[in-house]
N, C-alpha and C positions, 0 to 999 in steps of 0.2 A: 170264297173268303172275302170278307168286307175289308175295304181299304181303311187304314187308320186315318182319322181326320185330324191331322196335325198341321203345323204352320205351312209346310211344303204343299200339302193337299190344298189348303185354302188359297195359297199364293198362285196356284196353277189353274184356278177356276176361271171360267170365261165371264168375268164380271160385266154388268151392264153399265157402261160409262155414259155419263151425261156431261157433255162438253159445252162450254160457252164463254162469253166475254162479258166484262163489266168494267166499271170505272172505280178506282180507289177514291179515298177521301179528297185527294188533290186533283181529281179529274183525269188521272192517267189510266189508260186501258191496261187490263190484265186478263189473263186466260185462266179458266178454272176447269177442274175435272172433279165430278162427283160420282159416287157409286150408288146406283139405284137401290141395291140390296142393303146398303149400310147408310141410312139417312143422315147420320152425323158426320160422314166423311166428305171432306172437301180439300182439294189441293190446288193452290194458286201459284202461278208463275207469270213472268213478264211476256212469255211467248208460248204459243201452242206447242211448239217442239219441246221446250223445256218442261212444260207441264206433263206432256205425255211420256217424256223420257224419265221423269223423276217421281211421279205420283206413287209408284210401287214401294219406294222406301218408306213413305208415310203409311201406306197400307200395311206393310209388314209390321210396323210398330203398333198400329191399331189392332191388328189381328192377334199379335202377341199378347197384348193386354186383355183382349176379349177372351182368349183361350185361358190365360192365367186366372181370370175372374169367372171362368166356366159359364160365360154368356152364350146364349144360343146365337149362332151365326147363320143368318138367312143366306141360302145359297142361290145362285142363278137358277131360275126356273121354279123356285119355291114360291108359293103364294105369299105376297106381302100384304100386311095389314095396312089398309089405306088410312084409317083414322088412328094415328099414333097418339097415345095418351101422354103428352109431353109433361104434364104435371107429375106423373108417376116416375118419369125418367129424370126430370130436372127438378129437384126439391126446392 
C-alpha cells in the first residue's frame, strides 16, 4: 500500500539542508538554512541554533501552500533540474 503524501509525510522527509552565514544590510551577521530540493526556501535567524530550531515552521507553511496549489514537490533523492527557468516561475 502506497503512503499518502500529505503534509505529515513531507515534513518527515530527510531534506537536504544548506546552511551558511551572511551579513544583513547593516553589516550584522545572520545564519540561514536553505533546502536543496525547494530552491525558493530560505529561513534566516540571528544564530545557527535558532535557524535550525525554527526553520521547520516556515517549511510547514510553504509545504501547505504547495500542496494546496497541487505543486510537484521534489523529494530528497529525486533528480533536481539544474537549470530552473525562473522566467516561467516568476512572471
